[in-house]
KEDREN-516320 format. One line per 3 residues: for each residue x, y, z of C-alpha. Coordinates in nm, 2 decimals, padded with zeros to 4 digits. Each point is the difference from the previous one (the first is absolute). Layout:
N
X Y Z ~ ...
//
This chain:
400
16.61 21.38 13.27 ~ 00.10 -00.17 -00.21 ~ -00.18 00.01 -00.35
-00.01 -00.32 -00.18 ~ -00.17 -00.31 00.18 ~ 00.15 -00.20 00.27
-00.16 -00.30 -00.18 ~ 00.25 00.03 -00.35 ~ 00.27 -00.10 00.31
-00.16 -00.29 00.00 ~ 00.08 -00.08 -00.36 ~ 00.23 -00.01 -00.24
00.02 00.03 -00.36 ~ -00.04 -00.29 -00.29 ~ 00.36 -00.22 -00.01
-00.07 -00.08 -00.33 ~ -00.12 00.30 -00.14 ~ 00.32 00.18 00.17
00.20 -00.28 -00.17 ~ -00.16 00.02 -00.36 ~ 00.08 00.39 00.05
00.37 -00.04 00.04 ~ 00.06 -00.22 -00.26 ~ -00.23 00.20 -00.22
00.27 00.31 00.12 ~ 00.30 -00.16 -00.06 ~ -00.09 -00.08 -00.34
-00.07 00.33 -00.05 ~ 00.35 00.06 00.12 ~ 00.14 -00.20 -00.28
00.06 -00.32 00.22 ~ -00.03 -00.28 -00.07 ~ -00.30 -00.19 00.23
-00.22 -00.29 -00.05 ~ -00.33 00.11 00.22 ~ -00.12 -00.34 00.15
-00.25 00.20 00.22 ~ -00.29 00.07 -00.13 ~ -00.28 -00.28 -00.02
-00.15 00.12 -00.29 ~ -00.09 -00.24 -00.34 ~ 00.23 00.17 -00.29
-00.28 -00.14 -00.24 ~ -00.21 00.24 -00.13 ~ -00.36 00.03 00.08
-00.19 -00.25 -00.24 ~ -00.15 00.23 -00.32 ~ -00.36 -00.11 00.05
00.02 00.16 00.35 ~ 00.16 00.28 -00.19 ~ -00.28 00.00 -00.25
-00.27 -00.03 00.26 ~ 00.13 00.33 00.18 ~ 00.02 00.19 -00.28
-00.35 -00.13 -00.11 ~ -00.14 00.18 00.33 ~ 00.23 00.31 -00.07
-00.14 00.05 -00.41 ~ -00.38 -00.07 00.21 ~ 00.08 00.28 00.22
00.03 -00.25 00.28 ~ 00.20 00.26 00.25 ~ -00.20 00.16 00.28
-00.06 -00.08 00.33 ~ -00.13 -00.39 00.08 ~ -00.12 -00.13 00.34
00.23 00.03 00.30 ~ 00.12 -00.35 00.03 ~ -00.03 -00.08 -00.42
-00.26 -00.05 -00.29 ~ -00.26 -00.25 00.02 ~ 00.14 -00.16 -00.30
00.35 -00.07 00.15 ~ -00.16 -00.15 00.34 ~ -00.20 -00.24 -00.16
00.33 -00.10 -00.26 ~ 00.17 -00.03 00.40 ~ -00.25 -00.21 00.11
-00.05 -00.18 -00.31 ~ 00.39 -00.07 00.01 ~ -00.01 -00.12 00.37
-00.29 -00.25 -00.08 ~ 00.21 -00.16 -00.31 ~ 00.36 00.05 00.12
-00.08 -00.13 00.40 ~ -00.33 -00.12 00.00 ~ -00.13 00.34 00.24
-00.33 00.14 -00.03 ~ -00.02 00.33 00.08 ~ -00.27 00.31 -00.07
00.12 00.33 -00.15 ~ -00.12 00.15 00.32 ~ 00.30 -00.19 00.13
00.23 00.09 -00.18 ~ 00.25 00.36 00.01 ~ 00.27 00.15 -00.33
00.26 00.22 00.09 ~ 00.29 00.14 -00.11 ~ 00.24 -00.31 00.05
00.03 -00.26 00.22 ~ 00.17 00.16 00.21 ~ -00.24 00.23 00.07
-00.28 -00.28 00.02 ~ 00.23 -00.11 00.32 ~ 00.06 00.35 00.12
-00.41 00.04 -00.03 ~ -00.13 -00.32 00.26 ~ 00.28 00.06 00.24
-00.10 00.38 00.01 ~ -00.31 -00.09 00.06 ~ 00.04 -00.28 00.27
00.26 00.06 00.20 ~ 00.01 00.16 00.38 ~ 00.28 00.07 00.22
00.15 -00.34 00.12 ~ -00.18 -00.13 -00.31 ~ 00.28 -00.32 -00.08
00.02 -00.09 -00.35 ~ 00.23 -00.33 -00.07 ~ 00.22 00.02 -00.29
00.23 -00.30 -00.09 ~ 00.35 00.08 -00.08 ~ 00.14 00.06 -00.25
-00.27 00.20 -00.10 ~ -00.06 00.28 -00.23 ~ 00.18 00.36 00.11
-00.31 00.15 00.04 ~ -00.24 -00.18 00.19 ~ 00.18 00.04 00.33
-00.04 00.40 -00.10 ~ -00.31 -00.03 -00.09 ~ -00.12 -00.13 00.36
00.20 00.26 00.20 ~ -00.18 00.28 -00.24 ~ -00.31 -00.11 00.12
00.07 -00.04 00.33 ~ 00.08 -00.37 00.05 ~ 00.30 -00.21 00.11
00.10 -00.23 -00.24 ~ 00.10 -00.36 00.14 ~ 00.26 -00.17 -00.19
-00.01 -00.35 -00.01 ~ 00.34 -00.13 -00.15 ~ 00.01 -00.27 -00.33
00.38 -00.13 00.00 ~ 00.20 -00.11 -00.30 ~ -00.03 -00.41 00.12
-00.38 00.05 -00.06 ~ -00.02 00.15 -00.32 ~ -00.06 00.37 00.19
-00.36 -00.13 00.08 ~ -00.19 -00.04 00.34 ~ -00.08 -00.27 00.16
-00.33 -00.03 00.24 ~ 00.14 -00.04 00.32 ~ 00.21 00.35 -00.13
-00.36 00.17 -00.04 ~ -00.19 -00.11 00.27 ~ 00.31 00.06 00.24
-00.07 00.41 -00.15 ~ -00.32 00.05 00.08 ~ -00.14 00.17 00.30
-00.33 00.18 00.08 ~ 00.10 00.31 -00.18 ~ 00.07 -00.18 -00.33
-00.21 00.16 -00.25 ~ 00.15 -00.08 -00.36 ~ 00.19 -00.26 -00.13
00.20 00.07 -00.28 ~ 00.01 -00.32 -00.30 ~ 00.28 00.05 -00.30
00.02 -00.24 -00.22 ~ 00.17 -00.06 -00.25 ~ 00.23 00.27 00.23
00.19 00.29 -00.08 ~ 00.29 -00.02 00.10 ~ 00.02 -00.38 -00.03
-00.17 -00.14 -00.26 ~ -00.13 -00.30 00.21 ~ -00.37 -00.12 -00.04
-00.21 -00.18 00.27 ~ -00.17 -00.34 -00.12 ~ -00.36 -00.02 -00.02
00.07 -00.25 00.32 ~ 00.27 00.26 00.21 ~ -00.25 00.23 -00.05
-00.26 -00.17 00.14 ~ 00.17 -00.07 00.32 ~ 00.05 00.38 00.08
-00.34 00.02 -00.08 ~ -00.09 -00.23 00.24 ~ 00.21 00.18 00.28
-00.24 00.30 -00.09 ~ -00.30 -00.20 00.03 ~ 00.10 -00.04 00.37
00.00 00.37 00.02 ~ -00.32 00.23 -00.11 ~ 00.11 00.32 00.13
00.31 00.02 -00.32 ~ -00.07 00.07 -00.33 ~ 00.21 -00.09 -00.35
00.12 00.24 -00.24 ~ 00.09 -00.18 -00.29 ~ 00.27 00.18 -00.24
00.01 -00.23 -00.34 ~ 00.15 00.24 -00.24 ~ 00.22 -00.30 -00.15
-00.29 -00.23 00.01 ~ 00.06 -00.11 -00.38 ~ 00.38 00.01 00.05
00.07 -00.37 00.08 ~ 00.22 -00.19 -00.13 ~ 00.07 -00.41 00.01
-00.31 -00.23 00.13 ~ -00.07 00.29 00.22 ~ -00.38 00.07 00.06
-00.09 00.36 00.16 ~ -00.31 00.02 00.21 ~ -00.11 00.26 00.25
-00.18 -00.07 00.37 ~ -00.36 00.07 -00.08 ~ 00.08 -00.25 -00.24
00.13 -00.26 00.21 ~ -00.24 00.10 00.32 ~ -00.32 00.11 -00.07
-00.08 00.06 00.32 ~ 00.29 00.27 00.03 ~ -00.24 00.18 -00.32
-00.19 00.24 00.26 ~ 00.34 00.18 00.08 ~ 00.20 -00.04 -00.23
00.14 00.28 -00.26 ~ 00.11 -00.13 -00.32 ~ 00.26 00.22 -00.18
00.11 00.02 -00.31 ~ 00.07 00.20 -00.34 ~ 00.11 00.02 -00.38
00.33 00.13 00.06 ~ 00.26 -00.34 00.00 ~ -00.18 -00.25 -00.19
-00.14 00.26 -00.28 ~ 00.32 00.23 00.01 ~ -00.24 00.29 00.09
00.23 00.12 00.27 ~ 00.02 00.41 -00.10 ~ -00.41 -00.04 -00.04
-00.03 -00.04 00.37 ~ -00.36 -00.17 00.06 ~ 00.02 -00.25 00.29
-00.35 -00.17 00.11 ~ -00.14 -00.18 00.30 ~ -00.27 -00.23 00.08
-00.16 -00.05 00.42 ~ -00.30 00.06 00.20 ~ -00.20 00.33 -00.09
00.02 00.18 00.30 ~ 00.40 00.01 -00.04 ~ -00.04 00.06 -00.37
-00.24 00.31 00.08 ~ 00.27 00.10 00.27 ~ 00.25 00.04 -00.24
-00.13 00.18 -00.25 ~ -00.07 00.25 00.27 ~ 00.42 -00.02 00.05
00.00 00.07 -00.39 ~ -00.26 00.25 00.00 ~ 00.20 00.26 00.17
00.35 -00.10 -00.13 ~ 00.03 -00.09 -00.40 ~ -00.38 -00.03 -00.02
-00.03 -00.21 -00.33 ~ 00.28 -00.19 -00.20 ~ 00.08 00.12 -00.38
-00.29 -00.07 -00.21 ~ 00.24 -00.12 -00.29 ~ 00.18 -00.20 00.17
-00.35 -00.13 00.14 ~ -00.07 -00.12 -00.36 ~ 00.28 -00.17 -00.03
00.00 -00.17 00.32 ~ -00.38 -00.12 -00.16 ~ 00.17 -00.11 -00.31
00.29 -00.17 00.17 ~ -00.21 -00.23 00.25 ~ -00.26 -00.05 -00.26
00.20 -00.07 -00.31 ~ 00.25 -00.25 -00.11 ~ 00.21 -00.10 00.27
00.25 -00.22 -00.27 ~ 00.29 00.20 00.10 ~ 00.03 -00.06 00.33
00.16 -00.38 -00.10 ~ 00.24 00.14 -00.25 ~ 00.13 00.23 00.23
00.00 -00.23 00.30 ~ 00.22 -00.21 -00.22 ~ 00.24 00.29 -00.05
00.02 00.04 00.37 ~ 00.02 -00.31 00.10 ~ 00.27 -00.08 -00.28
00.21 00.38 00.19 ~ -00.05 -00.18 00.38 ~ 00.15 -00.26 -00.12
00.32 00.16 -00.15 ~ -00.01 00.18 00.28 ~ -00.03 -00.28 00.32
00.27 -00.17 -00.18 ~ 00.24 00.28 -00.04 ~ -00.01 00.12 00.34
00.03 -00.34 00.16 ~ 00.32 00.01 -00.18 ~ 00.09 00.33 00.23
00.24 -00.09 00.27 ~ -00.18 00.09 00.32 ~ -00.34 00.01 -00.17
-00.32 -00.26 00.05 ~ -00.28 00.08 -00.26 ~ -00.34 -00.22 00.09
-00.20 -00.06 -00.35 ~ -00.34 00.21 00.07 ~ -00.30 -00.13 -00.13
-00.13 00.29 -00.12 ~ 00.08 00.38 -00.03 ~ 00.25 00.19 -00.16
00.21 -00.01 00.27 ~ 00.27 -00.26 00.12 ~ 00.17 00.12 00.41
00.29 -00.18 00.01 ~ 00.22 00.00 00.33 ~ 00.32 00.08 00.05
00.09 -00.11 00.34 ~ 00.33 -00.14 -00.16 ~ 00.10 00.34 -00.08
-00.03 00.15 00.32 ~ 00.35 00.12 00.21 ~ 00.16 00.02 -00.34
00.16 00.34 -00.14 ~ -00.04 00.10 -00.36 ~ 00.29 00.08 -00.22
-00.05 00.41 00.11 ~ 00.01 -00.12 00.31 ~ -00.32 00.01 00.13
-00.08 -00.25 00.24 ~ -00.33 -00.19 -00.04 ~ -00.19 00.04 00.36
-00.40 00.01 -00.16 ~ -00.13 -00.04 -00.33 ~ -00.05 00.34 -00.02
00.33 00.07 00.02 ~ 00.03 -00.31 -00.27 ~ -00.20 00.19 -00.23
00.16 00.32 00.00 ~ 00.31 -00.16 -00.07 ~ -00.12 -00.16 -00.27
-00.15 00.30 -00.19 ~ 00.28 00.22 00.12 ~ 00.29 -00.29 -00.15
-00.21 -00.23 -00.24 ~ -00.31 00.24 -00.13 ~ -00.27 -00.22 00.11
-00.27 00.13 00.22 ~ -00.24 -00.23 00.20 ~ -00.20 00.08 00.32
00.21 -00.12 00.32 ~ -00.20 -00.26 00.18 ~ -00.06 00.19 00.32
-00.26 00.28 -00.22 ~ -00.23 -00.37 00.00 ~ 00.03 -00.12 00.40
00.27 -00.29 -00.06 ~ 00.42 00.03 -00.01 ~ 00.19 -00.07 -00.15
-00.13 -00.06 -00.32 ~ -00.06 00.23 -00.33 ~ -00.29 00.04 -00.29
00.03 00.00 -00.33 ~ -00.28 00.08 -00.24 ~ 00.06 -00.21 -00.32
-00.26 00.19 -00.19 ~ 00.24 00.12 -00.27 ~ 00.20 -00.13 -00.28
00.19 -00.33 -00.03 ~ 00.29 00.13 -00.09 ~ -00.01 00.24 00.22
-00.08 -00.21 00.30 ~ 00.34 -00.23 -00.11 ~ 00.24 00.34 -00.06
-00.14 00.08 00.42 ~ 00.05 -00.35 00.09 ~ 00.33 -00.06 -00.12
00.09 00.33 00.18 ~ -00.14 -00.11 00.33 ~ 00.18 -00.34 -00.01
00.38 00.20 -00.05 ~ -00.14 00.21 00.28 ~ -00.10 -00.26 00.20
00.36 -00.18 -00.10 ~ 00.21 00.27 00.08 ~ -00.15 00.04 00.35
00.34 -00.13 00.25
//
């Protein structure tokens, strides 16, 4: 009898974490490696947020809390949704967990039965399909090709819906592409969903505040109030507030769903870190000016990376609307050979050869469900990005 669960055979480890760990291992061995795999801002957590955490420690707020969040944080989440998105929620409709990933996982575990289908636009965040599989569901992929700016159309969504569809997972701005849906594009998708009342919407808004140029963020329940009662609006403090390691995610939705998610969490992790919860209260209620400051830096980095990658032979890099990723196509590199003799048959081989021959760690497109591409996180220093892109240019120029 096998010792390990057969469920584990359905999933794979996170490729983004694997790339980050490999880059760190090579650096520890003394190799000159630039890691562009991690989706983590290089900015420090703002001081007022750190001060909020310190104050909580000094005040002795270090005990267990309610399983799915302290009342003060739930109230702050309600205020945030009203302020930023025009959505009205009560604290009973809010769940807080140890990161955005746990929020999504709790919801899937609380709702999926064998045979239930979950529509996931591709390219997708690497964890979506594996979380669906762990929860016993079946991921159904809908491809958003590069020629459509990596976005799906209403017709694509309509064609994917079946009587077995339970959830539609929506992420804008996107990880891995940075693509953002305008309010009009989103309304066209929600019009489809309104025709299928058995389909629920799980919207991952983690990159909401990382939006550039004239792009204006919108979330499904905001553009189509008719979806309010079957939408779980998910977010967190990790990206916009530079709080990745604090591990706080949150969501708001129908009370019965929130209660079910709390039941899952009560038997897994119980409450999120108390100190992190108080820090998140300050993040949501306190000054927000650093978001615009950081966004200006991210936009500058985006423009640098897009320009330099588009100068690499065989590479085409669209300009993303948000997040801190670019997702260039390497169609023009396929079938070519590196100076070391490696034939570029897949984007995974491209990424491996790039790391081995030039010391640049990126995540291959196959991990996100759309090839041949790779993802670059530009959440690092300008000079590091410039050097990395120069190495990518040299690598591509040397292909024959």
